[in-house]
C-alpha positions as CSV (number, residue, x, y, z in Angstrom):
1,X,107.3,94.1,98.0
2,X,103.9,96.2,97.6
3,X,104.1,95.5,94.5
4,X,103.7,92.3,93.9
5,X,100.4,92.7,97.2
6,X,99.1,95.3,95.2
7,X,99.0,93.2,91.6
8,X,98.1,89.7,94.3
9,X,94.8,91.5,95.0
10,X,94.0,92.6,92.1
11,X,94.1,89.2,90.5
12,X,92.4,88.1,93.2
13,X,89.7,90.6,92.8
14,X,89.3,89.9,88.9
15,X,88.6,85.9,90.4
16,X,85.5,87.1,92.4
17,X,83.9,89.2,89.3
18,X,84.9,85.9,87.1
19,X,82.7,83.4,89.5
20,X,80.3,86.0,89.9
21,X,79.5,85.5,86.0
22,X,79.6,82.1,85.7
23,X,76.9,82.8,89.1
24,X,77.7,79.6,91.3
25,X,76.2,80.7,94.5
26,X,77.5,78.7,96.6
27,X,81.3,78.6,95.2
28,X,80.3,82.2,95.1
29,X,80.4,82.8,98.8
30,X,84.0,80.2,99.3
31,X,85.5,82.6,97.0
32,X,84.3,86.1,98.6
33,X,85.0,84.7,102.1
34,X,89.0,83.7,100.8
35,X,89.4,86.9,97.8
36,X,88.1,89.0,101.1
37,X,90.9,87.1,103.9
38,X,93.7,87.6,101.3
39,X,92.4,91.0,100.7
40,X,92.5,92.0,104.2
41,X,96.4,90.0,104.7
42,X,97.6,92.3,101.9
43,X,96.5,94.7,103.4
44,X,98.0,94.4,107.2
45,X,101.4,93.5,105.5
46,X,101.2,97.0,103.6
47,X,100.4,98.8,106.9
48,X,102.8,97.2,108.9
49,X,105.5,96.4,106.9
50,X,107.8,94.1,108.7
51,X,111.3,95.0,110.2
52,X,114.1,94.9,108.8
53,X,115.9,92.6,110.7
54,X,120.2,94.1,110.7
55,X,123.0,91.9,110.1
56,X,127.2,91.6,110.0
57,X,128.6,95.4,110.0
58,X,125.3,96.9,110.0
59,X,124.9,95.6,113.4
60,X,127.4,96.9,114.7
61,X,127.7,100.1,114.0
62,X,123.8,100.0,115.0
63,X,124.8,98.5,118.2
64,X,127.7,101.4,118.4
65,X,125.6,104.4,117.5
66,X,123.4,103.3,120.0
67,X,125.4,102.7,122.8
68,X,126.7,106.8,121.8
69,X,124.0,107.8,122.7
70,X,122.9,106.1,125.3
71,X,125.7,107.7,126.7
72,X,125.6,111.0,125.7
73,X,122.1,111.0,127.6
74,X,123.4,109.6,130.6
75,X,126.2,112.2,130.8
76,X,123.8,114.8,130.2
77,X,121.5,113.9,133.3
78,X,124.4,113.2,135.2
79,X,126.7,116.7,134.3
80,X,122.9,118.2,135.1
81,X,121.9,117.2,138.4
82,X,125.1,118.2,139.5
83,X,124.1,121.9,137.7
84,X,121.4,121.8,139.6
85,X,123.1,120.8,142.9
86,X,125.5,124.0,142.8
87,X,123.1,126.1,142.2
88,X,120.4,125.2,144.6
89,X,123.4,124.2,147.5
């Protein structure tokens, strides 16, 4: 994915250089703006990749692990509060 984005970025920069050699000022300005916008979009994709979407068994495993983690945290807080109550109380 990232290599495809880098290739697209290189192609856009090559188009910009080719347009500059043709020396058509209005077209260069338009193409330059388009290339800069596309480069910014591609860099945004590189820096902030989309979150993976879990499906099927992976989703069930993740949900189970999350429930187990939350349960352990709850039990730890519950028991630690009881210990503090016994110590102070």
